[in-house]
All heavy atoms as TSV, in Angstrom:
chain	resi	resn	atom	element	x	y	z
A	1	MET	N	N	2.476	6.078	22.453
A	1	MET	CA	C	2.260	6.773	21.203
A	1	MET	C	C	0.843	7.334	21.202
A	1	MET	O	O	-0.081	6.693	21.658
A	1	MET	CB	C	2.445	5.817	20.021
A	1	MET	CG	C	2.103	6.465	18.697
A	1	MET	SD	S	2.287	5.398	17.255
A	1	MET	CE	C	0.646	4.739	17.135
A	2	SER	N	N	0.708	8.514	20.668
A	2	SER	CA	C	-0.627	9.069	20.442
A	2	SER	C	C	-0.753	9.421	18.964
A	2	SER	O	O	0.218	9.762	18.307
A	2	SER	CB	C	-0.868	10.293	21.312
A	2	SER	OG	O	-0.003	11.338	20.955
A	3	GLN	N	N	-1.963	9.313	18.467
A	3	GLN	CA	C	-2.226	9.541	17.039
A	3	GLN	C	C	-3.501	10.366	16.911
A	3	GLN	O	O	-4.470	10.124	17.615
A	3	GLN	CB	C	-2.407	8.193	16.341
A	3	GLN	CG	C	-2.826	8.281	14.904
A	3	GLN	CD	C	-2.976	6.908	14.291
A	3	GLN	OE1	O	-2.133	6.055	14.457
A	3	GLN	NE2	N	-4.065	6.687	13.598
A	4	GLU	N	N	-3.474	11.319	15.986
A	4	GLU	CA	C	-4.649	12.138	15.736
A	4	GLU	C	C	-4.764	12.411	14.244
A	4	GLU	O	O	-3.784	12.762	13.599
A	4	GLU	CB	C	-4.530	13.466	16.492
A	4	GLU	CG	C	-5.708	14.379	16.326
A	4	GLU	CD	C	-5.529	15.692	17.061
A	4	GLU	OE1	O	-4.536	15.853	17.796
A	4	GLU	OE2	O	-6.378	16.567	16.871
A	5	GLU	N	N	-5.955	12.233	13.712
A	5	GLU	CA	C	-6.183	12.561	12.307
A	5	GLU	C	C	-6.466	14.060	12.223
A	5	GLU	O	O	-7.371	14.575	12.848
A	5	GLU	CB	C	-7.362	11.769	11.747
A	5	GLU	CG	C	-7.528	11.957	10.269
A	5	GLU	CD	C	-8.588	11.042	9.693
A	5	GLU	OE1	O	-9.595	10.785	10.378
A	5	GLU	OE2	O	-8.398	10.595	8.564
A	6	ILE	N	N	-5.658	14.758	11.419
A	6	ILE	CA	C	-5.751	16.206	11.290
A	6	ILE	C	C	-6.663	16.595	10.124
A	6	ILE	O	O	-7.425	17.549	10.215
A	6	ILE	CB	C	-4.345	16.825	11.066
A	6	ILE	CG1	C	-3.418	16.448	12.209
A	6	ILE	CG2	C	-4.415	18.317	10.882
A	6	ILE	CD1	C	-3.835	16.958	13.550
A	7	GLU	N	N	-6.558	15.855	9.033
A	7	GLU	CA	C	-7.318	16.188	7.829
A	7	GLU	C	C	-7.628	14.921	7.050
A	7	GLU	O	O	-6.802	14.013	6.981
A	7	GLU	CB	C	-6.490	17.142	6.957
A	7	GLU	CG	C	-7.174	17.621	5.715
A	7	GLU	CD	C	-6.310	18.591	4.907
A	7	GLU	OE1	O	-5.401	19.220	5.486
A	7	GLU	OE2	O	-6.545	18.695	3.707
A	8	ARG	N	N	-8.813	14.870	6.454
A	8	ARG	CA	C	-9.191	13.726	5.606
A	8	ARG	C	C	-10.006	14.251	4.426
A	8	ARG	O	O	-10.876	15.092	4.586
A	8	ARG	CB	C	-10.033	12.739	6.380
A	8	ARG	CG	C	-10.498	11.569	5.497
A	8	ARG	CD	C	-11.464	10.690	6.201
A	8	ARG	NE	N	-10.763	9.923	7.219
A	8	ARG	CZ	C	-11.189	8.781	7.710
A	8	ARG	NH1	N	-12.322	8.267	7.310
A	8	ARG	NH2	N	-10.500	8.140	8.625
A	9	ASN	N	N	-9.660	13.749	3.257
A	9	ASN	CA	C	-10.444	14.023	2.054
A	9	ASN	C	C	-10.297	12.817	1.137
A	9	ASN	O	O	-9.572	11.887	1.470
A	9	ASN	CB	C	-10.017	15.355	1.409
A	9	ASN	CG	C	-8.617	15.324	0.860
A	9	ASN	OD1	O	-8.277	14.466	0.051
A	9	ASN	ND2	N	-7.786	16.256	1.281
A	10	PRO	N	N	-10.964	12.784	-0.004
A	10	PRO	CA	C	-10.900	11.598	-0.870
A	10	PRO	C	C	-9.497	11.259	-1.393
A	10	PRO	O	O	-9.235	10.123	-1.739
A	10	PRO	CB	C	-11.827	11.947	-2.038
A	10	PRO	CG	C	-12.768	12.967	-1.486
A	10	PRO	CD	C	-11.963	13.746	-0.489
A	11	GLU	N	N	-8.600	12.229	-1.419
A	11	GLU	CA	C	-7.266	11.994	-1.977
A	11	GLU	C	C	-6.225	11.608	-0.937
A	11	GLU	O	O	-5.269	10.906	-1.253
A	11	GLU	CB	C	-6.800	13.242	-2.721
A	11	GLU	CG	C	-7.650	13.552	-3.930
A	11	GLU	CD	C	-7.208	14.813	-4.646
A	11	GLU	OE1	O	-6.045	15.218	-4.474
A	11	GLU	OE2	O	-8.034	15.388	-5.359
A	12	TYR	N	N	-6.348	12.081	0.288
A	12	TYR	CA	C	-5.336	11.806	1.302
A	12	TYR	C	C	-5.872	12.078	2.707
A	12	TYR	O	O	-6.915	12.692	2.876
A	12	TYR	CB	C	-4.077	12.649	1.061
A	12	TYR	CG	C	-4.307	14.135	1.180
A	12	TYR	CD1	C	-4.229	14.763	2.404
A	12	TYR	CD2	C	-4.604	14.901	0.063
A	12	TYR	CE1	C	-4.455	16.130	2.523
A	12	TYR	CE2	C	-4.828	16.259	0.161
A	12	TYR	CZ	C	-4.749	16.873	1.410
A	12	TYR	OH	O	-4.973	18.216	1.517
A	13	SER	N	N	-5.118	11.599	3.683
A	13	SER	CA	C	-5.371	11.902	5.088
A	13	SER	C	C	-4.063	12.368	5.703
A	13	SER	O	O	-2.981	11.918	5.305
A	13	SER	CB	C	-5.854	10.669	5.847
A	13	SER	OG	O	-7.104	10.252	5.365
A	14	ILE	N	N	-4.149	13.265	6.661
A	14	ILE	CA	C	-2.967	13.728	7.390
A	14	ILE	C	C	-3.148	13.349	8.864
A	14	ILE	O	O	-4.182	13.646	9.466
A	14	ILE	CB	C	-2.764	15.247	7.252
A	14	ILE	CG1	C	-2.516	15.611	5.790
A	14	ILE	CG2	C	-1.607	15.718	8.138
A	14	ILE	CD1	C	-2.378	17.100	5.536
A	15	PHE	N	N	-2.126	12.680	9.401
A	15	PHE	CA	C	-2.119	12.275	10.797
A	15	PHE	C	C	-0.950	12.922	11.506
A	15	PHE	O	O	0.091	13.170	10.900
A	15	PHE	CB	C	-1.957	10.748	10.922
A	15	PHE	CG	C	-3.131	9.979	10.427
A	15	PHE	CD1	C	-3.221	9.608	9.101
A	15	PHE	CD2	C	-4.145	9.614	11.293
A	15	PHE	CE1	C	-4.298	8.881	8.632
A	15	PHE	CE2	C	-5.234	8.896	10.831
A	15	PHE	CZ	C	-5.305	8.524	9.498
A	16	THR	N	N	-1.110	13.154	12.780
A	16	THR	CA	C	0.021	13.530	13.614
A	16	THR	C	C	0.223	12.396	14.614
A	16	THR	O	O	-0.751	11.868	15.169
A	16	THR	CB	C	-0.206	14.882	14.324
A	16	THR	OG1	O	0.941	15.203	15.074
A	16	THR	CG2	C	-1.403	14.873	15.236
A	17	LEU	N	N	1.477	11.991	14.767
A	17	LEU	CA	C	1.818	10.943	15.713
A	17	LEU	C	C	2.878	11.486	16.662
A	17	LEU	O	O	3.854	12.094	16.213
A	17	LEU	CB	C	2.378	9.711	14.987
A	17	LEU	CG	C	1.399	9.018	14.079
A	17	LEU	CD1	C	1.828	9.206	12.649
A	17	LEU	CD2	C	1.315	7.572	14.427
A	18	ASN	N	N	2.688	11.267	17.930
A	18	ASN	CA	C	3.683	11.664	18.922
A	18	ASN	C	C	4.367	10.400	19.419
A	18	ASN	O	O	3.773	9.611	20.152
A	18	ASN	CB	C	3.017	12.417	20.085
A	18	ASN	CG	C	2.459	13.742	19.634
A	18	ASN	OD1	O	3.171	14.529	19.020
A	18	ASN	ND2	N	1.195	13.984	19.902
A	19	LEU	N	N	5.606	10.212	18.957
A	19	LEU	CA	C	6.364	9.012	19.307
A	19	LEU	C	C	7.847	9.237	19.058
A	19	LEU	O	O	8.243	10.228	18.466
A	19	LEU	CB	C	5.879	7.816	18.476
A	19	LEU	CG	C	5.882	7.962	16.958
A	19	LEU	CD1	C	7.239	7.753	16.357
A	19	LEU	CD2	C	4.886	6.995	16.369
A	20	ARG	N	N	8.627	8.303	19.510
A	20	ARG	CA	C	10.041	8.275	19.180
A	20	ARG	C	C	10.210	7.360	17.989
A	20	ARG	O	O	9.847	6.197	18.060
A	20	ARG	CB	C	10.840	7.696	20.342
A	20	ARG	CG	C	11.663	8.685	21.048
A	20	ARG	CD	C	12.288	8.035	22.233
A	20	ARG	NE	N	11.929	8.863	23.353
A	20	ARG	CZ	C	12.804	9.386	24.167
A	20	ARG	NH1	N	14.064	9.064	24.066
A	20	ARG	NH2	N	12.429	10.186	25.117
A	21	PRO	N	N	10.735	7.887	16.874
A	21	PRO	CA	C	10.851	7.037	15.687
A	21	PRO	C	C	11.903	5.947	15.871
A	21	PRO	O	O	13.093	6.210	15.917
A	21	PRO	CB	C	11.244	8.000	14.570
A	21	PRO	CG	C	11.500	9.312	15.194
A	21	PRO	CD	C	11.120	9.240	16.636
A	22	THR	N	N	11.444	4.725	16.003
A	22	THR	CA	C	12.331	3.577	16.149
A	22	THR	C	C	12.647	2.996	14.773
A	22	THR	O	O	12.028	3.356	13.771
A	22	THR	CB	C	11.654	2.482	16.991
A	22	THR	OG1	O	10.483	2.041	16.290
A	22	THR	CG2	C	11.275	2.992	18.375
A	23	PHE	N	N	13.569	2.067	14.749
A	23	PHE	CA	C	13.908	1.365	13.507
A	23	PHE	C	C	12.657	0.713	12.925
A	23	PHE	O	O	12.407	0.796	11.725
A	23	PHE	CB	C	14.988	0.313	13.780
A	23	PHE	CG	C	15.325	-0.519	12.580
A	23	PHE	CD1	C	16.168	-0.034	11.593
A	23	PHE	CD2	C	14.780	-1.782	12.430
A	23	PHE	CE1	C	16.478	-0.799	10.472
A	23	PHE	CE2	C	15.071	-2.552	11.319
A	23	PHE	CZ	C	15.928	-2.061	10.341
A	24	ASP	N	N	11.865	0.054	13.776
A	24	ASP	CA	C	10.650	-0.616	13.303
A	24	ASP	C	C	9.657	0.374	12.702
A	24	ASP	O	O	9.001	0.070	11.702
A	24	ASP	CB	C	9.978	-1.386	14.433
A	24	ASP	CG	C	10.774	-2.601	14.863
A	24	ASP	OD1	O	11.584	-3.100	14.062
A	24	ASP	OD2	O	10.585	-3.061	16.012
A	25	PHE	N	N	9.528	1.549	13.297
A	25	PHE	CA	C	8.616	2.561	12.771
A	25	PHE	C	C	9.089	3.040	11.398
A	25	PHE	O	O	8.286	3.177	10.471
A	25	PHE	CB	C	8.497	3.733	13.745
A	25	PHE	CG	C	7.579	4.816	13.257
A	25	PHE	CD1	C	6.211	4.617	13.204
A	25	PHE	CD2	C	8.082	6.032	12.845
A	25	PHE	CE1	C	5.355	5.606	12.744
A	25	PHE	CE2	C	7.238	7.033	12.382
A	25	PHE	CZ	C	5.865	6.817	12.330
A	26	VAL	N	N	10.381	3.276	11.260
A	26	VAL	CA	C	10.933	3.696	9.964
A	26	VAL	C	C	10.685	2.617	8.920
A	26	VAL	O	O	10.281	2.913	7.786
A	26	VAL	CB	C	12.441	4.031	10.086
A	26	VAL	CG1	C	13.075	4.246	8.722
A	26	VAL	CG2	C	12.639	5.256	10.970
A	27	GLN	N	N	10.863	1.364	9.283
A	27	GLN	CA	C	10.610	0.263	8.355
A	27	GLN	C	C	9.142	0.223	7.943
A	27	GLN	O	O	8.815	-0.024	6.787
A	27	GLN	CB	C	11.019	-1.076	8.973
A	27	GLN	CG	C	12.505	-1.208	9.208
A	27	GLN	CD	C	13.299	-1.055	7.929
A	27	GLN	OE1	O	13.075	-1.745	6.958
A	27	GLN	NE2	N	14.243	-0.132	7.925
A	28	GLU	N	N	8.256	0.493	8.890
A	28	GLU	CA	C	6.823	0.521	8.587
A	28	GLU	C	C	6.502	1.642	7.606
A	28	GLU	O	O	5.748	1.450	6.651
A	28	GLU	CB	C	6.025	0.702	9.880
A	28	GLU	CG	C	4.529	0.573	9.705
A	28	GLU	CD	C	4.081	-0.823	9.329
A	28	GLU	OE1	O	4.738	-1.808	9.691
A	28	GLU	OE2	O	3.041	-0.917	8.639
A	29	LEU	N	N	7.087	2.811	7.805
A	29	LEU	CA	C	6.893	3.927	6.868
A	29	LEU	C	C	7.392	3.551	5.478
A	29	LEU	O	O	6.719	3.796	4.478
A	29	LEU	CB	C	7.623	5.178	7.351
A	29	LEU	CG	C	7.041	5.896	8.552
A	29	LEU	CD1	C	7.972	7.019	8.983
A	29	LEU	CD2	C	5.656	6.425	8.256
A	30	LEU	N	N	8.573	2.956	5.423
A	30	LEU	CA	C	9.138	2.574	4.131
A	30	LEU	C	C	8.284	1.525	3.429
A	30	LEU	O	O	8.192	1.522	2.202
A	30	LEU	CB	C	10.572	2.063	4.310
A	30	LEU	CG	C	11.590	3.125	4.734
A	30	LEU	CD1	C	12.896	2.468	5.150
A	30	LEU	CD2	C	11.818	4.132	3.619
A	31	SER	N	N	7.638	0.667	4.205
A	31	SER	CA	C	6.805	-0.371	3.597
A	31	SER	C	C	5.580	0.222	2.899
A	31	SER	O	O	4.981	-0.424	2.046
A	31	SER	CB	C	6.362	-1.394	4.645
A	31	SER	OG	O	5.328	-0.866	5.466
A	32	LEU	N	N	5.225	1.444	3.235
A	32	LEU	CA	C	4.086	2.111	2.604
A	32	LEU	C	C	4.442	2.668	1.234
A	32	LEU	O	O	3.564	3.090	0.480
A	32	LEU	CB	C	3.569	3.235	3.507
A	32	LEU	CG	C	3.041	2.784	4.862
A	32	LEU	CD1	C	2.756	3.995	5.735
A	32	LEU	CD2	C	1.816	1.911	4.714
A	33	GLY	N	N	5.733	2.685	0.920
A	33	GLY	CA	C	6.186	3.148	-0.387
A	33	GLY	C	C	5.786	4.582	-0.656
A	33	GLY	O	O	5.796	5.423	0.233
A	34	GLU	N	N	5.373	4.829	-1.889
A	34	GLU	CA	C	5.037	6.199	-2.283
A	34	GLU	C	C	3.661	6.637	-1.806
A	34	GLU	O	O	3.254	7.763	-2.049
A	34	GLU	CB	C	5.134	6.349	-3.797
A	34	GLU	CG	C	4.180	5.485	-4.565
A	34	GLU	CD	C	4.383	5.592	-6.069
A	34	GLU	OE1	O	5.483	5.923	-6.516
A	34	GLU	OE2	O	3.408	5.333	-6.786
A	35	THR	N	N	2.959	5.768	-1.087
A	35	THR	CA	C	1.632	6.150	-0.597
A	35	THR	C	C	1.698	6.993	0.671
A	35	THR	O	O	0.676	7.482	1.132
A	35	THR	CB	C	0.753	4.916	-0.318
A	35	THR	OG1	O	1.326	4.155	0.739
A	35	THR	CG2	C	0.598	4.069	-1.570
A	36	ALA	N	N	2.890	7.152	1.242
A	36	ALA	CA	C	3.041	7.933	2.475
A	36	ALA	C	C	4.124	8.984	2.302
A	36	ALA	O	O	5.094	8.773	1.572
A	36	ALA	CB	C	3.391	7.028	3.640
A	37	GLU	N	N	3.956	10.095	2.977
A	37	GLU	CA	C	4.959	11.159	2.971
A	37	GLU	C	C	5.132	11.662	4.401
A	37	GLU	O	O	4.151	11.961	5.074
A	37	GLU	CB	C	4.504	12.312	2.077
A	37	GLU	CG	C	5.491	13.458	2.038
A	37	GLU	CD	C	5.031	14.609	1.162
A	37	GLU	OE1	O	3.947	14.513	0.553
A	37	GLU	OE2	O	5.762	15.601	1.090
A	38	VAL	N	N	6.369	11.731	4.843
A	38	VAL	CA	C	6.671	12.283	6.164
A	38	VAL	C	C	6.803	13.792	6.012
A	38	VAL	O	O	7.628	14.272	5.243
A	38	VAL	CB	C	7.981	11.681	6.733
A	38	VAL	CG1	C	8.344	12.335	8.050
A	38	VAL	CG2	C	7.843	10.176	6.894
A	39	LEU	N	N	5.983	14.522	6.745
A	39	LEU	CA	C	6.018	15.984	6.679
A	39	LEU	C	C	6.941	16.569	7.738
A	39	LEU	O	O	7.580	17.594	7.513
A	39	LEU	CB	C	4.602	16.546	6.838
A	39	LEU	CG	C	3.572	16.061	5.808
A	39	LEU	CD1	C	2.199	16.619	6.135
A	39	LEU	CD2	C	3.995	16.435	4.403
A	40	ALA	N	N	6.996	15.954	8.897
A	40	ALA	CA	C	7.819	16.436	10.002
A	40	ALA	C	C	8.047	15.279	10.963
A	40	ALA	O	O	7.257	14.337	10.980
A	40	ALA	CB	C	7.120	17.590	10.710
A	41	PRO	N	N	9.094	15.300	11.733
A	41	PRO	CA	C	10.157	16.304	11.769
A	41	PRO	C	C	11.076	16.184	10.558
A	41	PRO	O	O	11.146	15.126	9.916
A	41	PRO	CB	C	10.904	15.991	13.057
A	41	PRO	CG	C	10.700	14.523	13.266
A	41	PRO	CD	C	9.321	14.230	12.707
A	42	LYS	N	N	11.758	17.257	10.283
A	42	LYS	CA	C	12.642	17.286	9.108
A	42	LYS	C	C	13.700	16.200	9.156
A	42	LYS	O	O	14.076	15.660	8.122
A	42	LYS	CB	C	13.295	18.657	8.957
A	42	LYS	CG	C	12.349	19.692	8.418
A	42	LYS	CD	C	13.081	20.974	8.100
A	42	LYS	CE	C	12.108	21.968	7.491
A	42	LYS	NZ	N	12.762	23.176	7.030
A	43	THR	N	N	14.180	15.873	10.344
A	43	THR	CA	C	15.218	14.842	10.455
A	43	THR	C	C	14.700	13.491	9.965
A	43	THR	O	O	15.400	12.782	9.251
A	43	THR	CB	C	15.727	14.710	11.897
A	43	THR	OG1	O	14.608	14.502	12.781
A	43	THR	CG2	C	16.495	15.948	12.335
A	44	LEU	N	N	13.471	13.146	10.325
A	44	LEU	CA	C	12.897	11.879	9.867
A	44	LEU	C	C	12.593	11.948	8.376
A	44	LEU	O	O	12.825	10.992	7.638
A	44	LEU	CB	C	11.635	11.539	10.663
A	44	LEU	CG	C	10.949	10.227	10.292
A	44	LEU	CD1	C	11.900	9.040	10.435
A	44	LEU	CD2	C	9.704	10.032	11.150
A	45	ARG	N	N	12.086	13.074	7.915
A	45	ARG	CA	C	11.805	13.262	6.486
A	45	ARG	C	C	13.079	13.063	5.664
A	45	ARG	O	O	13.074	12.376	4.639
A	45	ARG	CB	C	11.225	14.654	6.265
A	45	ARG	CG	C	10.827	14.941	4.847
A	45	ARG	CD	C	10.183	16.327	4.738
A	45	ARG	NE	N	9.986	16.731	3.381
A	45	ARG	CZ	C	8.893	16.504	2.668
A	45	ARG	NH1	N	7.877	15.862	3.202
A	45	ARG	NH2	N	8.804	16.910	1.425
A	46	LYS	N	N	14.184	13.648	6.122
A	46	LYS	CA	C	15.463	13.510	5.420
A	46	LYS	C	C	15.965	12.069	5.446
A	46	LYS	O	O	16.522	11.582	4.466
A	46	LYS	CB	C	16.503	14.448	6.023
A	46	LYS	CG	C	16.271	15.896	5.678
A	46	LYS	CD	C	17.331	16.781	6.313
A	46	LYS	CE	C	17.096	18.246	5.986
A	46	LYS	NZ	N	18.101	19.113	6.612
A	47	GLU	N	N	15.776	11.385	6.576
A	47	GLU	CA	C	16.221	9.998	6.694
A	47	GLU	C	C	15.452	9.096	5.727
A	47	GLU	O	O	16.043	8.262	5.037
A	47	GLU	CB	C	16.044	9.507	8.129
A	47	GLU	CG	C	16.426	8.062	8.349
A	47	GLU	CD	C	17.899	7.757	8.175
A	47	GLU	OE1	O	18.714	8.688	8.021
A	47	GLU	OE2	O	18.262	6.575	8.194
A	48	ILE	N	N	14.152	9.275	5.647
A	48	ILE	CA	C	13.332	8.487	4.721
A	48	ILE	C	C	13.759	8.781	3.277
A	48	ILE	O	O	13.898	7.865	2.458
A	48	ILE	CB	C	11.835	8.783	4.924
A	48	ILE	CG1	C	11.359	8.340	6.317
A	48	ILE	CG2	C	10.987	8.156	3.821
A	48	ILE	CD1	C	11.401	6.857	6.564
A	49	ALA	N	N	13.997	10.047	2.960
A	49	ALA	CA	C	14.435	10.428	1.611
A	49	ALA	C	C	15.802	9.816	1.301
A	49	ALA	O	O	16.026	9.309	0.195
A	49	ALA	CB	C	14.497	11.939	1.485
A	50	ARG	N	N	16.713	9.838	2.270
A	50	ARG	CA	C	18.053	9.269	2.072
A	50	ARG	C	C	17.957	7.782	1.763
A	50	ARG	O	O	18.577	7.281	0.822
A	50	ARG	CB	C	18.923	9.501	3.310
A	50	ARG	CG	C	20.359	9.003	3.143
A	50	ARG	CD	C	21.102	8.961	4.464
A	50	ARG	NE	N	20.545	7.989	5.390
A	50	ARG	CZ	C	20.694	6.663	5.302
A	50	ARG	NH1	N	21.367	6.135	4.290
A	50	ARG	NH2	N	20.171	5.856	6.198
A	51	ILE	N	N	17.156	7.072	2.523
A	51	ILE	CA	C	16.998	5.632	2.308
A	51	ILE	C	C	16.387	5.377	0.933
A	51	ILE	O	O	16.833	4.494	0.192
A	51	ILE	CB	C	16.150	5.001	3.430
A	51	ILE	CG1	C	16.899	5.079	4.761
A	51	ILE	CG2	C	15.790	3.557	3.091
A	51	ILE	CD1	C	16.057	4.740	5.980
A	52	GLY	N	N	15.364	6.149	0.593
A	52	GLY	CA	C	14.729	5.992	-0.730
A	52	GLY	C	C	15.694	6.209	-1.866
A	52	GLY	O	O	15.709	5.473	-2.843
A	53	LYS	N	N	16.534	7.238	-1.756
A	53	LYS	CA	C	17.526	7.516	-2.799
A	53	LYS	C	C	18.531	6.380	-2.908
A	53	LYS	O	O	18.931	6.014	-4.016
A	53	LYS	CB	C	18.231	8.831	-2.500
A	53	LYS	CG	C	17.363	10.039	-2.757
A	53	LYS	CD	C	18.069	11.322	-2.344
A	53	LYS	CE	C	17.119	12.497	-2.442
A	53	LYS	NZ	N	17.703	13.725	-1.913
A	54	THR	N	N	18.942	5.838	-1.776
A	54	THR	CA	C	19.902	4.736	-1.790
A	54	THR	C	C	19.309	3.523	-2.490
A	54	THR	O	O	19.972	2.887	-3.323
A	54	THR	CB	C	20.309	4.370	-0.348
A	54	THR	OG1	O	20.915	5.510	0.273
A	54	THR	CG2	C	21.293	3.219	-0.324
A	55	VAL	N	N	18.066	3.201	-2.177
A	55	VAL	CA	C	17.395	2.060	-2.825
A	55	VAL	C	C	17.265	2.306	-4.317
A	55	VAL	O	O	17.526	1.416	-5.136
A	55	VAL	CB	C	16.010	1.812	-2.178
A	55	VAL	CG1	C	15.203	0.815	-2.978
A	55	VAL	CG2	C	16.179	1.358	-0.739
A	56	TRP	N	N	16.873	3.518	-4.707
A	56	TRP	CA	C	16.699	3.856	-6.117
A	56	TRP	C	C	18.023	3.707	-6.875
A	56	TRP	O	O	18.061	3.156	-7.967
A	56	TRP	CB	C	16.158	5.273	-6.240
A	56	TRP	CG	C	15.881	5.656	-7.661
A	56	TRP	CD1	C	14.812	5.301	-8.416
A	56	TRP	CD2	C	16.716	6.455	-8.498
A	56	TRP	NE1	N	14.925	5.833	-9.682
A	56	TRP	CE2	C	16.077	6.555	-9.758
A	56	TRP	CE3	C	17.929	7.112	-8.305
A	56	TRP	CZ2	C	16.636	7.266	-10.811
A	56	TRP	CZ3	C	18.452	7.824	-9.346
A	56	TRP	CH2	C	17.819	7.902	-10.580
A	57	LYS	N	N	19.127	4.177	-6.282
A	57	LYS	CA	C	20.436	4.073	-6.933
A	57	LYS	C	C	20.845	2.630	-7.121
A	57	LYS	O	O	21.413	2.269	-8.143
A	57	LYS	CB	C	21.498	4.796	-6.098
A	57	LYS	CG	C	21.432	6.303	-6.217
A	57	LYS	CD	C	22.499	6.939	-5.346
A	57	LYS	CE	C	22.391	8.449	-5.364
A	57	LYS	NZ	N	23.388	9.076	-4.468
A	58	ARG	N	N	20.556	1.782	-6.132
A	58	ARG	CA	C	20.949	0.385	-6.233
A	58	ARG	C	C	20.121	-0.369	-7.273
A	58	ARG	O	O	20.598	-1.328	-7.870
A	58	ARG	CB	C	20.758	-0.306	-4.877
A	58	ARG	CG	C	21.786	0.091	-3.884
A	58	ARG	CD	C	21.623	-0.650	-2.587
A	58	ARG	NE	N	22.578	-0.166	-1.615
A	58	ARG	CZ	C	22.488	-0.370	-0.329
A	58	ARG	NH1	N	21.489	-1.063	0.147
A	58	ARG	NH2	N	23.401	0.120	0.481
A	59	ASN	N	N	18.896	0.061	-7.471
A	59	ASN	CA	C	18.001	-0.659	-8.384
A	59	ASN	C	C	17.810	0.056	-9.713
A	59	ASN	O	O	17.097	-0.433	-10.576
A	59	ASN	CB	C	16.636	-0.883	-7.726
A	59	ASN	CG	C	16.743	-1.790	-6.533
A	59	ASN	OD1	O	17.342	-2.851	-6.627
A	59	ASN	ND2	N	16.204	-1.380	-5.420
A	60	GLY	N	N	18.403	1.227	-9.843
A	60	GLY	CA	C	18.186	2.038	-11.054
A	60	GLY	C	C	19.069	1.706	-12.153
A	60	GLY	O	O	19.281	1.050	-12.987
């Protein structure tokens, strides 16, 4: 895996990571809750959104 910080300011930081998204990585992203947003790839962004919606429906 390689990681690079693209942008940093007082409100947020943007990182690029080159890796294969594993189950453990997805779980790590989800553990960050609303403090993290997946920008790309779209497939991972959609998967995180799908999981979030499912959790919200079950707890809503």
